N, C-alpha and C positions, 0 to 999 in steps of 0.2 A: 596051581602053583602058588607057594605062599611068598611072602615077603623076602625072607632070607634067601630062597631059591633065586628070586629075581636079582636080588643084589649080587648073589655070587655069580650069575650069567652076566650082568652088567660088568663087573670086576673083571672077568675072564675075558670078555670081548673089547672093554675098553680099560686097560690096565693104567694106572696113575702112579708116577713114581713120586717119592717125597720129595719136597723143595728144599735145598740145603743153603741157598744164598740169602743175602741180605734181606731181612723181611721189610718190605713195604706192600700195601694192598696192590698196588700196581704191578710189581714185580711178581707177585705171587699170581694175580691174575694172567699176567703174559706168559708165565711158566705153563700156566692150565692150557692155554691157547697153543703154545709150542708143542706141549705134549700131544695134543688134538692133532695139529697140523702133521706131527710124525706119524700118528696112528693112521690118519686118513692117506697120507701118501704112501704107508705100507700096504694098505687095502688096494689102492689104485695101481701100484707096481704089481701086486699079486694078481689083479684082474687082467693087466696087460700081459704079463708072463703066461697066464693061463688062455690066453686068447680071448677073452670076454671084452676087451677094449682094444682099440688100435692103438699104435703108439703116438699118433697125432691127439686121440681123444684123451689119453692118460697124460700128455704133456699139457694140453689145454687145461684138464682138470688141476693138475699140479699148479700150473702158473697160476690159475684163480684162487688156490688157495693160499700161495706165496702172497700175492696181492692183498689178500685179507689179513694175513699175518703182519705185513708191512704197514697197512693201516693201523692195525691193533698196537703196534709198536708205536707208531708216530702219535696216535690218540692218547697212549698212555705215558707219553714222554721218557719210554725207556732208552737210557743211553745218551739222554740231552745233557748229561752232566760230565760226559767224557770228553777229553781234548780231541779235536777234529782228526788226528792222525790215527785214532784207535776206533773210529766208528766205522 
């Protein structure tokens, strides 16, 4: 398998959408984390639907991913400049 085949396979398995928001390195990185979260939740949901994971296992995995995403948001201070009522 050559490099272009590997890139095509990676792009198929882990698609990324373009970032259209206001650019800061932190927001770009958080967007990548958010897209990865969504992709992984999709895989977990498919595994649960297909009977490969129990609902409790799927919930625990999604909950863990959510905690990671929240930590990422806090570490990058995403949304810290918003008024309290919009957070």
